[in-house]
N, C-alpha and C positions, 0 to 999 in steps of 0.2 A: 269477847271484850268490845267495848264501845270505842270507836276511832274518834279522837278529838281533832277538830280542825286546827291547822297550824296557827300559831299566834300571828295576829295581824299587827304589824308595827304602827305606832300612832300616826306616822306620816301617810299611811294608807287609809286612815279613818276618815271617811267623808263627814262624820259628825262633828269632828273637832274643827276649831277655828283655823284658818289657814296659818296664823302666826305660830300656833302650837305645833303644827305639822311641820312647818318649815324648821323650827327649833329641833324637832326630833330628828329630821332628815340631816340637817347640818352636823348634829352630834354623831351620826353614823359614817359621815364621809371623811376620808383621810384628807390630809393636807394636799397631797398630790392630786387627788380627785377633785377637791375644791378648786385647785390652781387650774386643772384643766378646764373647767367650766368657764373660765375668764376669756377664752377665745371665742370668736364668733361661731366656730364650729366646735361645740361642746361635745366631747365624746360620751358614748354610753357607759354607765356603770352596771355591768351585767349582774355583778354579785347582789345588787340591790334591785334588780329589774327595771332600772331607769334607762330610757332610750336616749340615743343621741338628740341634740337640739341644735338649731342654728337660729342666730338673729338675722333679721334682715330679709323681707320679701318686698320687692318693689311693687307698689300698687298705687301710683299717684292718680291715674284715671282709667284704671282697669288693671288687671293682673299683668304685670310685665315680666318678659324674659323667660317665661316658662311655657311658651307656646301659644297656641290660639286661645283667645279670651275675648270677651266684649269689650270693645274699645270705645271709651266715652270721650267727649272733648277734653282738649288740654286743660290743665288746672287754671290758667288765665281765662279760658272760655267758661269754665264753671263759675269763676268770679264774676264774669259778665252776665250771668243769669241773675245775680243778686237774689237767688231763690234758696233759702235754707232747707225748706222742705224737700225740694228736688234733689239737692246735694246730699241730704240725709239718706234718701232713697238710693242714690247712686252708691253711697257708701255701704248700704245694706247689700246691694246686688253684688258689688266687688267682693265683700267679705264672704259671701255665699259662694261665689265662684272660687275663691281661695280655698274653702273647705271642700267643695266638689273636686277641684283639681288635686288637693292633697291626697284625697282617697284614692286617686290613681297613680300619683307620683309623690312619694314622700319627699322629694327634694323641694317641694313647695312649702314655704314656711308660713307660720301663723303670726310671726312678729313682723308687722307692716311698717316699712320705713316710708311712711306718709301720713299726713300731708306736709308740704313745704309751706311754712309761714313766714318766710323771709318776706319782707315788704318790698314792693316794686318801686323803690325809691328812684331808680335810675333807669330809664327806658333802654339804655344801651347795654344793660347787663345781658350777658349771654344766655342766662337761665331765666329769662323773663317768664317763659312759657310755664315754669313750675310754680310760680306764686299765684296768689289770688288777686291782689290789690296793693295799691300804694298806701292804703288807708288802714290804720290798725283795727278799727271797729269792724269793717266789712271783712277784712281778712280773718279775724278771730270768729266772726259769725258763720262764715263759710267753713272754716277749718273745724269749728266746734260741730257743725252739721255732719261733716264728713266723718269725723271721729266717732261721734254717736252711731252713725250707720255702721261703721267698721266694728265697733264694740259689740253692737247689739243690745237688746232690752232686758235680757235676763239680769236679775239683780246680783247673781254670784258669779255666773261663768260668761266669759267674754268669747264672742265668735272669732275675733282677731284682736291683736293688741297692737294699736298704732303708736308709732313713735314720730314725733315732730322734727322736721329738719328746718334749717341748720343753725343751730345755736353758735353765733349770734352776729348781728350786724354784718351780714354776708351778701354783698351785692356786686362783686366783681370776680371775673374769671382771670383776668390779668394779674399774675403774680400772686394767685389766690392762696398758695401754700406759705407764702413768706410776707405778704402785706399786712399792715396793721391798719384797723379802722379806728380813727380817732373819734370817740364818741363821748361828748360831754355829759355830765350828769343829767340835764334836762332832756336831751335827746334820748338817752338811755332809757329813762323812766316813762317819758311821755310818748315815745315812738317805738324803738326796737324791742323793748321788753313786753309791751302791752299786748301784742298779737299772742305771744307765748302764754303770757299770764292768764289772759281771759280764756284762752282755750284749755289750759291746764286746770283752771278753776271749775271749768264746766264738768269735769269728772269722768271723761272718756278716753284719757290719754295714758299710755303706759310707760312713755319715756320720751327722751329727746336724743338728738344726734348733734354733737358739737361740730362746728364748721371747720374748715382747713385754716382759715385766717386767724390772725391775731386781733385782739380788741385792746386798745390802749397799750400796745406793746407786749401783750401777754397772750400766748396761744389759748384759743377757746378750749382746748383739751385739758388745760389746767387752770381754768377759770374759777376764781373764787365765787362768781355769780351762781355757779350750779348749787352751791350750798347756801349762800346767803339769800338768794331769791327763788330759784326754781323749787327747791325742796320745802321752802317755807310756804309754798302756795297750796300744798295738798298734804293730807295724811297718808295718801297712798305711797307705796313704794315705787319709785320711778326708775326705770331701767335706762342708764345712759350708755348709748352704744357709740363707739368711735366711728368716724368716718374711715373709708377704706384707705389704708396706708398712712392715716395721720399720726398714729403712735410713732412710726419711724421718722416721720417728718420732724418731730421734735429735736432730733439730733441731726438727721442727714441734710435738711434743707433749712430749718429755722435756726439751727445751731444754739437753741435755747438751753440745752443741757449737754454735758460732755459726754456722758455715757447713755446707752439705752436703758440701763437698769435704773438710773436716776429719773429719766423721763417717765418710764413705766410706772415707777413708784409714785411720782408726783401726780401723774394722771389719776391712778387708782385712789389716792388719798383726796384728790380734788372732787372725785365723784364719777369718774369713768368706771363703769362696771363690765363692759364687754369690748374687747379689743378685736377690731377689724383690720387684720394686716396679714400679709403673705398668703392670701387666698384661703384655700382649704388646709394649708399646712400650718398646724398650730405649734409646731415644735420651737420655732424661734421665739414666739411672744410668750409661751409657757416658760421656756428657758429663762427669758429675762426676768419674769415674775419670781422664779425660784431663786435666781442670783440676788434679786433685790431683797428678798427674804433673808437669805443667808448673809447679805452685807448689812442687815439691820435697818434697811430703808423701808421695810414694811413689817408689819406684824400680822399674825394669823387673824386677829381681830379685824384688820383692814380687808383681808381677803374675805372673811366671813361676811362682812357688810355687803360687798359687791355680789357675792354669790346669794346672799338672802335676797336681794333685789331681783336677781334673774329668776330665782325659784318663786317668788311671788307672782310674776308674770306667768310662768309655767302652770302654777296651781290655778290661776284665774283662767287659764285656757282650757281647763278640764283635763290636762294631761294625766293627772293622778287619779282622776275619778271618771274613767271612760263610760261607766254605766250611768252616771248622773249628768254627762254633759249633754245638754240639749242640742247642741250644734253638731254632734257627731252623726254622720249619715246624711248630712245635707247634700242634696244632689242638683241644686238649681245652677244650672251652667247653661249659657246660650239659650235661655228660654224665650218664649215669645215676649214674656213681660220685660226681660232685660233688653231685647231688640227695641221694644216700643219705647223704653226708658232712654236708650241711647239716642233715638230719634228726637224724643221730647227735649232732651238736654241740648242737642244740637240746634234745634229750633229756638229754644229760649236763649241761647248764647249770641244769636245774631243781632247786631247793633245796626240800626238804620242812622247813618251819620247826617245825611241830607237828602231832600226829595223835593223836585219841583212839580211833583204830580204824576211823573211817568210810572211811578210804583203805586199800587200793584199793576202788574202787567195786565192789559185788557185781554179778554179772550180772543183767540185767533191771532195774536201778535206773532209775526215773523221775526225770529231771533237770529242774531249772529253772535256766536259765542267764541271769544278769542282769549288768548293768554296762556302763560306757561303753566298755570295751575288749573286750567279749566278742566283738564281731564286727569286730574291727580287726587288721590286720597293719601296724603303724606302722614307718615308716622314720626314720632321723635324718639329720643334715646330711652325714654321711660314708657313706651307704648308696648302693648302686646301684639301678638300676631293677629291680623285681620281674619276673621271668619267670614264676614260680610264686608262689602266694599261699595261705596257710592261716591262717584265724583260729581261735581257740579254739572258736567255735560251729560253724564248718565241720568242724573236727576231731571234734568231738563228735557232730554228725550222722552223719559217716562211721563213727564207732567204735560207736556206741549206736543208730543209726537215728533219723531225724528224728522218728519217731512217738513216741519216748520222751523227747524234749527240748522243753521249752517255752522261749521266750525273751522277755525284755523288756529293752531297752536301758537304760531309766531316765533317758532325757533328759526335760527339761521341755518340753512342747509349747506353744508361744506363738504368738500373733499380735501385731503391732505396729500400734496405732492412732494415726493422726496426729491433730493438733489439728482438722483439717477433718472428722474422723469417718470417713475412709477408712482402708484397711489396706495395709501394703506387700504387694506382689504380684509374684511371679515369673512373667514372661511366657513362654509356650511358644516354643520355638525350633526352627528347621528345620536349625540348625548340626549338622554331623556330630560324632561323638565324637572328642574330642581324645585324643591319647596322653597317658600319665601325664606329670607334671612331670619334666623331665630325660630323657625316654626317647630323645631325640635326641642327648644327650650335649652336655657344654659344658665348655670349659676353665675357665671361671668361671661356675658355676651362679648365683652372686649377680646376674648380668646377665640371667637368663631373664625374660621379660616375662609378664604376665598376660594372659589372653584378652580380646580386644576384639571377637570375632566373635559374641558372644552379646548379646541385648538387655539394656539395663540394667533394674533393677527399676522398677516404676511402683506406683501405687496404684489400688485399686478398691474396691467396696462390701463385698466378702467377704474379700479378702486371701488370703495363703498362710500356712498353718501351719508354723512353722519348729520344728526341733529345737535347743533351747538347751542348751549345756553349759557349766557354770561351772567353769573350771579353777582357781579360787582367785585371790587377790590381785586380785579384780574383773575378771579377764580371762575373756571368754566368746567362744565361736563360735556361729554360727548356720547351721544346714544346711537346705537345701530338701527337699522330699519326694523329689526324684530322686536324692538323695545328695550333691549338690554344695554346698560351703560358700560362703557370701557372701564376696566377695573385692572388692578395689578394684584396677583396672588403672591404667596411667599416665595415662589420660584422666580419671581421678577418679570414674568411675561405679561404682555397686554392681551386681554380677552374681552370680548363682549359678553359678560357673564353676570353682571349684577342687575337685580330687578329694580333697585333704588340705590342712590348714594346712601351710605349708613356706615355703621361701625364706630368703634372708639376712636380709631384713627381711620378717617375716611380714605378709601383707596380709589375713589371714582372722580377726584377733582385734578385739574391740571392748570397750568398757566402757559400762555403763548408769550415767549420773550423775544423781542426783536433781535435779529442776528443776521448780519451780512445783508442779503437781498431776501430774507425770509424770516423764519421764527424757529427757535428752539421750543420744543414741547416738554415742559417740566412737569413730572408727576409729584403733587404736592405731598402725598402721604409718605413717600420714601425721600423725597428731595432730589431725586435723580432725573436725568433727561432721558428721553425716549431715543432708542438707537434701533437700527434695522440690522439684524444679523441674519446669517443664512439659515438658521433654524427658527426664526420668527422675530417678531418686534417685541422688544423688551426695554427695561430701564437699566441704566448702567451709569458708572462714574466716568466713562470715556467714550469717544467716538459718537457724540450726540449728533443726531441727524438734524439737518436744516430742512424745514418744511415751507412750501409755499401754499397759503390758504387760498383755495379755489372756492368762491362763494357761488353757489348755484341760485340761491334765492335768499333775500333778506326777510326777516320776519315780518317787518311792517308792510312789505309788499303783499305777503299773503293775507295779512289783516285787512288791507284796503281792498282786496279782491272780494272778500266775503261781506264786508260791512256796509257798502254803499247802497244796497238795495234792501237791507233789513229796515223793519220798523224800529227796532231797538237793538243797540249793540251792548252786549255784556263783556266787559273786560274782567278777567279773573287773574289777579296779581297777588304777589306775597312772597313768602320765603320757603326754602327748603330747610326743615329743622335741623338738618345735620351740617349746614353750610353757612358760613359767616354769621355766627350768633348761635351758640349752643354751650353746653358744658365744656369747659376749658377755653372758649373763645368768646370775647365780647364783641359787640358790633362796633364798627368804626363811625357810623353815621345813621342819622334817622331817615335819610333820603331812600326814596325807592330806587332800586338798581336801574342803571341807565338803560338797559336792555328793556326793561319793562316800561320805563318812561316813554321809549321809542314807541312801543306797541300802543300805549295809551294815547299818545298824541296822534299817532296814525288813525286810530279808531275815532277819535274826537273830530279830526279833519275831515274823515269821510262821512260822519254822521252825528249831528249834534245830540241826538237822542242816545247818549252814551252813558252807561251805568257801570260804575266801578265796584267790584266786589273784591276787598282785600281779605285774603286768608293768610293769617300771619300769626306768629307767636309774640309779636310785640307792636307797638305803634309805629307809624310812619309820619314823616312830614311831607305830605302830598297835597298839592293844590287841588281841591274839588270844586272851586268856584264856578268853573265853566262846564261842569258835568251835570247831567240830568238828575242823577242820584248817585249815592255812594253808600256801601254797607262795609262792616267789618266783622269777621268772625275769626276766632282761633282755629287752628286745625280741628276740625269737629268730630274726628273719630269715624266710625264705621258708617254712620248715617248722614254724613256731612252733606253730600250732594242732594240726597232727597230733601234734607232740611232747607237748604237754600232754595231749591226749586219751589218748595211749597210757600216760602215767605215771599219770593218774587212774584208768585201766582196770586197771592193774597188768601191762600188757604189758612195762613197763620199771620197775625199782625205782629210784626217785630216788637220786641220789648226788652231785648238786651240793653244793658247800659255800661258805659265804659268804666272799667275798674281802676284806670289810672289816667293821668293827664295826658293828652296828645299835644305836644309842642309844635310851634310852627317851624322852628329850625334848630340846628345844633347849637347856635349862639344863646339859646335860652337854657341850656344845660349846664350845670356845674360840672367840675371834674369828676370822673367816674370814682375816684377814691375820696371825694369830699363827702363825709358822712354827716355833716352839721346841717341837717334840713332847717334848722332855725336860721343860723347865721348866713347860710347860702340861699335862703328862701326857696327851698325845694318843695315840690309836690303841691297839690292844690291847696294844702294847708297854709303854705306861706308864699307861693308864687305871686308875683305882683304884675307880671306881663299878661299879655292877652293869648290865651292858648288857642291852638287850631281847633281842638274840641275839648271841652271841660270834663273833669271828672264827673261821673254820673250821667253824662249826656246820652241820649238815645231817643230817636223819634218814633212815631207810631203811624198807623193808617187811620187812626181816629183821633179825637180830642178829648181832654179831660179838664174839668174845671175843679178848683179847689175852694173850700169855704169853711167857715164855722170853727175857726182856730180857737182853742181854749187851753188854759194852762193853770196849774195850781201846784204848790209845793206842800207835801205832807210827809212826815216821818222819814225824812232823808231821802225822798224821791220826788222828782218832777214828773207830774202827770200831764200829758199833753194829748189832745184829740183834735182832729179835723176830719172833714168829709171830702170825698172824691166823687165826682159824677162823670160818667161817660156821656159827653154831649155829642158824640158823633153817631154813625150808623153801622159800626163794626164792632163785634165782640172782640176785646182785646185786653191785654194785661197793661197795668200801669205799675211803675215802681215809684212808690211815695218815699220821699227822703226827707229826713229831719236833720237840721244843722243847728249849731249854736255859734255864737260870736260874742266875746267879751266887748262890751261897748267902750270902755275906758280903761284898758289894763295898764298896770304899772310896768309890766315887762312885755316884750313881744310875745303875742299869742296868735294862734291861728286866725287867719282871715275869716274862715268858717270851718266847722269841724262836724262830720257825720256822728250823730249819736244814735240814730235809729233808722231803720228802713222796712218797708214791706212791699212784697210784690203781690198784687191782687188782680183777679179777673172780673171785669165788669161787662155786662151786656149793654147795649145801646139804651141810654136813659137810666141805667141803674145807678144807685148811690150807695156808698159804703162809708160809714164812719169808723175811722182808724184811732186806736188808742195805744199810746206808748208809755211806758214807765222808764224814766231815765234816772239811775241813781246819781246822786249829787256827787259822787266820787268822779264821775265823767267831766266834772268841771274843774277839777283840781289841776294844779300844775306842781312840779318838783321845785320846792323852794331850796336853792342851794345854800341859803344863809342859815337854814335850820337842819338841812340834810333829810328832809321828809316831804310828802305831799301836803299841800295847803290849798284850800279853797279861799280865793279872794272875794271879799264881798263886793257887792255893786250890781249894776244892771247888766243883764245878758239878753242878747237878741236871739229869739227862736225864729228859724227860718224854714219854711216847709215849701217843698217844690219838687220839679221833675228833674233836676240836676243841681250841682253845686252853684251853678250860675242862672238857672232858670227857676227863681224863687217866685212863688205865687202868694205866699202869706207870710206875715211876720208880725211878731208881737214882742214885748220887752217884759222880762220878769226881773224882779229884784231879789237876789240871793243873799242870805246871811252867810257870813264866813268869818275867817280869822284875819283881822287887819295885818298888813305887813309892818315891819319895823325895820329901822337901820341895822346893818350887820354889827353884831356885838363883837367887834374885833379885839377888844380888851380880854374878852372871856374865851373867844373860840379862835382868834386869828383868822387866816385865810388859807384855806386848803388850795394848792396851786390850781387844781381842776375845777374849782368852784367859781370860775369867772362868769361875768355876764356877757362879755364881748371879747373877741380875740381876732388876731391877724398874724398869719405866718407861724402859728403854734400848733404842736401836736401833743396830745396826751399819750404819756408812756407808763410803763409800770414802775411803781415805787420800789417794790421788791419782787421776787419771782412768785411770790405767793399771794400777796395782797397790796392794795393801795395804788394811788395814781400820782404821777407828777406830771410836769409839763416841761417842754423844751422847744427851742426854735426850730422850725423846719430847716432841714439841710440847706445851708447857703443863704439863709435869711436871718433877719433879727425878728424877734417875736414881740407882739404887743398884746397886753392883757389889761382888761378893765373890770374892776370890782366896784359896783355901784353903792352909794349910800352906806359908807363905812363910818360907824359911830366912834369916835376917839374919846368921847366923854369930856372930862375936864382937861384932858391933855395926855400926851405921851411924850417920852423922851428918847425911846429906843425902839429900833426894829431889828428883829432876827430873822434870818432866812436859812431854811434847812435845804442844803443844796449838794450835788455831786457833780463830778466831771470838771470841766474848766470853762470859764467865761465869766460874764458879769451880769448883774441884775441892777437896774436903775429904777428908783421909785419916784414918782411925782404925784401931786394931788391935783385933781380937776384939770389935768392937761397942762399944768404949768411947768415950772423949771424943775430940774432933778434936785431933790431934797436929800436923798440917801442913795448910796450904792455900795455893793459888795463885789469884791473880785475873787475868783477862785483860780488859783495858778495851776499850771499843768502838773500832774503828779502821776504816779503808778497806780493809784487807786482805781477800783472798778465803778461801774455806773451806779451800784447799790451801796457804795461807800459813802454815806452822807456825812456832812459836817454842818454845824450850825455857826453861822457868822453874824455879827452885829454891827450896827451903825447908829449913830445919833440921828435924831429926827425930832422936829418940834411940830405938833399937829394937835388941834383940839376940834371938837364939834364933828359935824357929818360932811364927809368929802367922798368923792370918787377917787379910789386908788388906780393909779396907772403903773404898770410895771413893763420895762423893756428888757427882754432877754437877748443876750449876745453870746454867740459861741455855743458849742455842744454841751450846754450846761443843763442839769436837771433841777427844777425847783419843786420841792415837795410841800413846803409849808412857809408862811410868813406869820410871825408873831409880833405883838406890840406890847410894850410895857411902860409904866410911868417912872 
């Protein structure tokens, strides 16, 4: 007999379209099996030969959390390169390392939770390091490049499947799970949605992750924007993955729903397809989904829709076609090419802020290198574990020779004396060296435990001298002579055990609190004070020890000692990415920490040829006017030190550009929760003050001239070209930037707005002509009177130059468009949120599922202005759709109150609207002014004759 091969089910047939294969597979899965797929950790279906699958592999600037990997500069540093080709190549390298690591460890996932496309609207946001820029165009350009690299070039199979974070309007860690971002329609469409939209439309995005916060009173995890906007931008099935713990937040913290079943059902129907909650334990979320189904809150079709989106991603990743997957077997990991790329990225991310000619350093320069970050290669929460490491000091030793470099870290060297007259002491240990934190990899690094194999601190007559670093806001670290930081493990004992501060809850930070004639030492991670017990030093709720701080040497004294005889002093300052500005914690101020200000002043006083290198995840307000030079770079990954040394030596001309505005002081900033970039004049787009350093700023070791600007409009596109010439004697990169400005706008428009850029390399004397094609869509604004985008006709200025303020060429073009018209209030009325100006108003949810309303901010009266409202031949009545209690007063052109409605206190809820009317006499075109009093919600205003 002839043996026939077993029947191949259609979902296993690589010749069929994915859609048909998914249909077949869905038909074979039971309801319970499909429900199980909706948790982050989807179980295997052994009867069909389907393996387990998980969403979510962090890879923001290299593979994170899963052990050693190539570490590239932080995302904000990649944004500072302004180099899309470079970032695409980094995405390729990262995705290849993901594949190579997965071949060894199946915990490594192919669904990448990166990049972060939240706009860097506010520089005090704790997660500033994760974004690319304050500008939507630059953000989308860099994000598109990274996602294309992550995806790969194969037309069918993706190397990895990137998910964009964090949808939407998410720029605060303070109360991030309960705060609501009030985002008016113009800001929504012209700013916050743009970075997501342009990246999704580029075709290399597999999904998005909603953010923890609410937008206009509604949690992002039940946002109608997922359906109305996100899924309208592409024909691809997009997988929406919840943020960790966010599904439970809908009930537990936001109290938006009464039960978890209601919340889960609402999220699923809104478009969330994968629930990240309760870690690897899927039982609770799957149980909620089953109960929601049993209660009639969900249908099997709802579940099928979500499962289909997940399966679409898995099919694209080649899971069901292992023999056809071109990415299977990729072994590119820590290759020489990846190491060279990490160095190239670190070099390109460096921004020269100012330079009086001291840079590049002359051959034979004697250097004094000082500062708390001079011998550090810091990692952040989303970094991998370093395989290679280069600090600024190591890079300078290598480049200039150790004999020409003097070093002083600038820490305060202290001993801690107890009330008994003894001192804290680190005991010698025979324990072996531990691997760096996270070297073994962890699906949830927040669960990594501290070391308990080392002896706790004790006390003795002489004690140990610690390096004390004050990170500002009263937060300090203490480091033992062997380089390990004091840390507290689960057993509560203090040990010198951590290679760096880190972890979800940092266990290496303390506060000195004045008490009696000394200080209490509070451990921030546990909130407990340090006490001295017979079995060692530990933290406890009672018997806090009073310490006297004995200072052996001030940091500035060490700095002065090494700087006075140097030709040039390099001060390396900045932040630790786990302290005072990180996920869960916003910064309090733009200022440089006082400890580091002391070191900088000491260096400058000792030697006027002082150069400041800021290594940080965000901008600082630091006066550089009396410094010889200043540079900034984000934490640059494994090659950071080598890159900085090569730039200082002139081996590489710096060409990084600032991806966000650097403000002069905190007074220039709006409130952290003020998301109205138009009304509050935020970012370079609207800021009317003088920045410390403008968006797009960055100097070079050579000079460039710009010329021959031309422009023309054809077939819905503006074609612009201009030439750049290297007029200096150094080969270098220039970042050419093209901005636009409406000359005479009817409404507030950006002072200037980036529409295109290009980074080019030019040899001395070389000239290159650059051409750009700008779609006329880039000139549109969101017309709230019509609820759509509109191009306003009129003159537009084109500005070409080296930064948003360093404009070298300009010309004016006349664009055709659609003329504006007064608001047709007789036909459309006024939606509450469609205002032109506001004061003291917040946008809130009209219902739990859709729509906006407005309300006065708590404790204030709200003012709203709607410009150019056309009442035609006249109206006699105004109606207002309201809920809650309070009053609305209406006037025209800022005059006397013409109509008012009052809503009395009742037992109705915030979504129980009523329509109230009042008489009014108005005709012609006027500005409508509304004043809101009390906790009232206004959804709509109508007019009739």
